[in-house]
N, C-alpha and C positions, 0 to 999 in steps of 0.2 A: 126506366133504367137507363143510365147514361151510356153512350157509346164509349168504348175503351180504346184509347190511343196510346201507343208506345213510341217514344222518340229516342233515336240514337244519334248523338251529335257530340263530337269531342271538343268543340268550342263551347266552353262552359257558359259563357255569357249569352251566346246565341241560344243555347239549350234552355237557359232560364227564361229568355224572351219567349221562346216557343211554348214552353210549358205554361207560362203565365197567360199568354194570349189564347191558347186553346182551352185552358181551364175556364177563362172568362167567357168563352164561347159555349160553355155547357158540356164539355167533354171530360171524361175521367182520363187523366193523363199521367203516364209514368215517364220519367226522363232519365237517361243514362249517358254518361260521357265515355263509358268504356263498353264497346260492343259485346265483349264476352259476358259482362254482367247482364246486359239486355237478353242475351241468348239464355242465360241461366234463369232469368225471370220468366221468360216464355215457357221454359221447361217446367217450372214449378207453379205457374198460374194459368188457368184457362180464361178464355173470354176476351183476349186482345183481338180486336177486329181490324186494326190498321196500324202499320208500322211506318214511321217517317225515319229514313236513315240517310246520313251523310254518305257520300261516296268515298272521299279520301280520308281514311283514318289509319292509325298506326297498327293496331292489333289485328283488325280485320278490315277489308275494304267493304264498301256498301254492296258491291256485287256479290261478295261472299255472304253477307247478311241476307241478301235477297235469295241466293241459292239455298241457304239453310232454311229459310222460312218457307219457300215453295216446296221443299222436300218434306219438311216435318209438319208444317201448318198450312197446307195448300189453300185453305179458304181465307187466310189472313191477307189483307191487302197491303201493298207496299208502295210508298211514294218516295222517290229518290231525290235527294237534294245535293247540289254540287256547285262549286265555284268554277269548275272547268267544263261546263256543259258544252256539248256539241251534238249535232244531229246523229252522228254515228253512234255515240254511246247511248243516246236516248232510245233509238230504235232497238239497239241490242238489249237494253233494259226491258223494253216491251216484249221482245221475243222471249226473254227469260221469265216473264210473268209480272213485271211491275205494272201498277195501275196508272201511275203518272210520274212526272219528272219536272222538277223546277230548278231554275238556275239562280244562285245567289248573286248579289243581295236581292232580297225580295221584301215587299211590304207586308205588314200584318194581314191586310185584307186579301192579299194574293194567296198566302198559304191557307188562310181560313176558307177561301173559295174552293181550293183544291180538296181540302178535307171534307167540306160540306158536299162537294160533288160526289166524292166516293160514297158517302153514306146515303146519298140520294139515288145511287146507281143500282142496276139490277144485280151487281156482284154482291152487294150487301144482303139483298133479299135471299140470294142463293146461300150466302154464308149463314144467315139466321136459320134457314130451313135445314141445313146440313151440319149445323154446329156440333150437336151432341154426337152424331154419327162420325163426324170427321175426327174429333178428339179421341173417341173410343178406338177408332181404327189406327191412330198413330201412337197410342199410349205405350204399347209394347215396344214399338220401334224406338221411341224416345227413351224408355227405360234401358233398352239394350245399348243405346248410344251412351247414356249416362254411365252405365257399367263399364263400357269400353274405355270411356274417358278416365274413369277412376283407375282402371287397371294399367293402361299404358300411355294415357295422355296424348294420343295421336289423332284425336278427332278434330279439334280446333285448337290451333296453337298461334300465339302472337307471332308477327313477322320479326325476323332477325334483321333489324335495320342497321346497316353498316355500309361503309364505302368499299366497293370491290374494284380493284384496278391496279395496274402496275405502271401506268403512265406517269411520266416525270411530274406533271402538275398535281396529280393525286398524291403521289408519294411525298411531295413537298408539303401539301396540306396536312397530311398525317404526321409529318415530322414536327410541324409547328403547333399541332393541336394541343400537346401537353402544356406548353408555355401559355397559350391563349386561355386554356381552361383554368390554370392556376390564378390568373389575373381576375380582377373584378371590373375591368374596364369594359365599356360598351364594344360591341362587335357589329359591323355592317357586312352582311353576306349578300353578294350580288351574283346573278346568274339567270339564265333563261328558265322558264317553267319546266319542271321535270328533271332538273339537273341534280337535285339532292340538297338544296339549301337547308330545308328543315331538318334533314337527316344530320347534316353537319352541325347545326345548332343544337340538336339533341345530344350529339357526342360531346360538345363543349360542356353542357350542363352535367351530363353523366360522369365526366372526368374532372369536374370541379369540386372544390371543398363545400359547395352548396348542394351537392347531389342528393343529400337527404332532406333538403328543404323544398318548399313549394316550387313547382315549375308550371307556370301558367302560360298557355299558348293562345294568342288572339290572332285570328285571320282578319286583318283589317279590311280586306276586300269583301268579306262576307257580311259585315255589319250594316244594318239599315242606317242611313246617314244620321237620322235623328237620335240614334242610340249610341253613337261612337263615344261621345264624351262621358255619358253615364257608364258605359261598359268599362272604360279605362279608369275612371276616377270615382265612380259610384254617385249616389244622389241621396238627398234627404227627403223625407215625406213631404209631399206637396210641391216639390221643385218643378213639376210639370204634370200635365194630364196623364194619369196612369201611374204616377209615383205614389202608391198607396202606403208605402213604408220605407224606412231607411234601407239602403242597400250598399254593400261594399262593392268597390270596383276591382279591376284586375290588379292594379298596383297594390292595393291593400291586401288582396288575397295572396299576392306573391311576396309579401314582406319577408325579408330574410333569405329569399331565394332568387329565382330567375324568371324573367318574363320574356317571351318571344313575341315580337310584333311582326308577324308574317305579312309581307307586302305593305310595308310601312308607308310607301309613297301614295297609297290610296287614302290616307287620313286627310281630312279637310285641313286646308292651310291655317285656318283660325285655331283649330285644336292643336296643331303642331306647336304653337307658342306655349301652350300649357304643358305639352310634352317636354319641351326644352327646359321649362322651369323644374320639372322633376329631375332631369339629368343634372342641372346646375346646382340646385338647392336641396335635392332629396326631400321635397315636400310638394303637396298638392291640396286642392280643396275639392270636396264633393260638390256636385252640381246643386246649387241652391243653398250652399253653406259658406260662411266667411271664416270658418275655423280651419286652420292649416293642419294637415296630417303629415307627420314625418314617416319616411319609408326608406328602407334599405333594400334596394332591388337592383340586380344586374340586368341590363337591357341587351338583348340580342335582337337584331333587326334583319329582315331580308327584303329584297326587291328584285323583280324581274325587269324593271324598267331601266332606261338609260338615265342615270341620276342627273348628269349634266344637262340633258334636255329638259328634265322635269324642273330643275332649278331655273333654267333660262325661260321656261314657259310660266314661271311664277306658281308652280304647283307644289314645289317643295322648298322649304327654307334652307338657305345655304348654311346658316349658323347651326341648324339642327344636324345637317349632314356632317359637318366637321366635328360636332360633339359626338356623333355616333361612330365616326370613322377612325377611331383609335386603332382598331385592327381591321383594315380593309381586306376582305376575303372575296375572291372571285372563283366561282365553281365553273370549270370549263364545260362547254356543251359536248354531247356525246360524239358529234362529228369530228371534234378535235382530238379524240382519243379512241380511234377506231380499233386499235390493237387490244383494247379492253373489252370489246364487244363479245368475243368468244368466252371470256371469263364470266361476264355478266350473264350470258345466255345459259351457261352450264349451272351457274348459281341459282338462277330462277327456275330452271328445269328441275333441279334437285329440291328446291323449296316446295314447288307445287305438286310434284309427284309424292313427296312425303306427306304433304298436307291432305291429299286425297287418297292416301293409302295405295298408290299405284306402284307397279314395278319400275325400276330405273329405266330411263328412256335415253335414246341417242337423238342427235339432230342431224338430219341429212346434209350432205355436202352442199347440195343446191340451196337449201334453206340458209345454211350458215353464210354462204357467199352473198345471198340476198340481204341478210341482216347486216353484214359488215359494210355493204355498199349503200345501204339505205340512208336517206338524208336525216331522219330522226328529228323532225321539228319538235316532237314532244319529249325528246331526250330519253333518259333512263326510265322515266315513268311509262312512256309509250312502249319501250322495249319490254318492260315487265308485263304490261297488259297483253302484248302480242304473245309472249311465251306462256302466260297464264291461259290464254285462249287455246294455244296449241296443245298444251298438256290436257286440257279438258276434251278437245275434239279428237285427240289421238288416244283416248283412254283404252282402246282395244288394240293399239299398235305398239310396237317396240321402238319405232322411230317416228319422230315428228318431222313432217314434210312441209314444203311450201304451201301445199293445198290446205293443210290444217291451220296454218297461221293466217292466210289471206282469205279463207272461205267464210265470208260473212255477208251480211246484208248490204254492205257498202263497198267492200274491196273490189268487186267486179264491175261497179259502176265506173265508167271511164272518167277521166279527169274533168272533162268539160261538164258532164252532168253533175259531178260532185261539187264543182265550184258554183254551179248555178244554184243548187240546193242550199249550199251553205251561205251564199251571199244574199239571197232574197227571201229566205224563210224566217219569219218572225218567231218569237217564243210562243209556244202553244203546248197543248197536252200532247203526249207522245202518240196517242191514238190519231190525232189530227196530223202529227208529223209523219206517221207511217202512211197515211192516205196521200199526203202531199208527195211523198217520195215515190209512191206507186204511180201517181199521175205524171211525175217527171220522167220516170222510166218508160211509161207508155208513150209519152211525147217523143222520147228518144228513139223508140222502136216503131214509131208511126202507128201505134195502136195494136201491135202484135203482142198479145198477152203471154204467149209462150216464151218469146224472146225477152220480154220484160221480166218474167219470172226467173229466167236463167241469170239475168243481170243481178237481180235482188237476192238470189239464193233461196227462193221460196217456190211454191207450186202455183201454176196458173189458176188452180181451183181457189187457193187462198186469195189471189187477186180478185177473182170474181165475187167471192164472199164479202170481201172488204168493200168493194164498190157497191154491191147490192145493199149491204147494211147502211152505208152512207146515204144511199138514195132513199131508203126507207125512213131514215132519221130526218132527211130534208122534207119528205112528204108529211111527216108528223108535225114538223114546225109550220 
């Protein structure tokens, strides 16, 4: 019997790539680009042993998918996939029960290796032994949740994605939004990671005359380099190794609607020329075909890079930039609109208290002052993650405090240790990452396990267990 894998990835092209790759590897694979559909599938189907989930999605985050699975299907493994990987999030995912964590873009053999490793691990043996008992034990709970969802719809709700703020820059963006949406001209949206570029792009599509037509979103930074051209323009059977049938690309799928090219500056310079042709002539060729295909697609593009530098470095075509830059939009970083932080904080607190069915919460004055003065390198996305964490950790309290927000495996590690970890640690499984972090903390405390445990927010017993397990594994090798 084939092992059963479920994939949750809102990038449809990457989802198809993963489904096809793992299916060819001998797994039974289900793929969903909407996390709520994946949750419903799990509710109605037994036997899923492993879930691969993207982290950054609109309706639910990967962290929320992980939390749901660990609560209702505790023996199902979870591998997290993200374009915004960092050691902090990786270890937090491990703490919450994830089996592994991989950063995009990745090659086919990398994701296959991670999946194979899961099914070769002791966790799967445990899963097989307890599979029937586990599902029997959660059936009533799942039915109750389903009933609750039907009655009042408050169990899992899509996020309300919109701009929150009274800053002059935000108000000006919202004022020009209707005119931009009515047009069919390309739009270039620039801004740092986490400022809300994709949210603004979504608003353009939702307020346009094409809102009832396809809206295809491609994260250009996620795509394996060898699949970019095929993902955008499609291919014909036999065009390259693995092209076992004709396949539509993103532009063909988006015909009549809108396409969002997120982080467009990551597209290879050679493929940019073909992208320019689509914008100029409204036509393209599938990979391996000489036949031109006409298309009517509005292009929205985003970038977190300095475009002028990318052009000067020969990494982005100047003519493509000017073709896209009919409506140049710049989303300000959070540090330039600090007066909006209290509004955003209250918005996210309300969002997550409602999502988890908690009583309304307040934010302490100390915490609010800390949030307003913080540098916010990750911008609104980072602020949202902090508040999300605070709501969860303060579930038994009426007030969210500074300790709720910053009490995690990394926040108490001083700046010097954090920089050292982030700068020299290569990509690896989160189990190995956790061990490396423990070693760094022990080095910092000169071997004092109790002090290291305080820094990491865990017990010294956990440290001893992790070290002992690592030692046993080395002896076996």
